[in-house]
N, C-alpha and C positions, 0 to 999 in steps of 0.2 A: 409860184413855185420857188422854194428857197434853194439856192445853189450851195452845195456842200463844199467846204474848204478842202484843199488838197490834203492837208494833214489829217483831217477828219475822214476823208475817203480812204486814205492809207490805213488808218486805224481800223476802220470797218473791214477792209479787205484782210488785214492781218488777223483780226479776230476770227473771221470766217475761215481763213486758211489754217489757223491754229486748231480750231474745232475739227476741221477736216483731217488734219495731220494726226491728231490724238486718236481718231477712229481708224485711220489708215496711214500708218507711219512709213510710207514709201516716198522717197524723195522725188522719184520720177513722176509719180502721180501728182504730187504736190506742185511740181514744176508745170505740168500740163494744166492743172487747175488754175494756177496763177496766169499762165499764158492765155487762158480762155477769158480772162478779165481784160484782155487787150493791151497788156503792158509790154514793154520792151524786154529783151532777154536779160539785160543787166538789172532791170527792176525786178523781174521774176526771181533772179538769183538772190537779190538783196532780200526780198520777201522770204525766200526759203531759209536763208541764214538766220534772219530774225525769228521766224517761226520755230526753227529747230532749237535755237537758244532758249526761247520761251518754254518749249516743251520739256527741255532738260531741266529747267528751273522748277517746273511743276512736278516732275517726277522725282526730283531730289529732295522735295519737302517731306 
């Protein structure tokens, strides 16, 4: 079994959260979904910021 690097894991999580947010653009739901991944509050908030920035970039194209 290959162990995933932490940056790879973060990337997978962010991609998943971005897809989720594009379907359901509610910050609170996004936060809860991030917390379900077992991350700390600060990591969940970092994920949310990153995902929202990415979503805005997608919508502005």
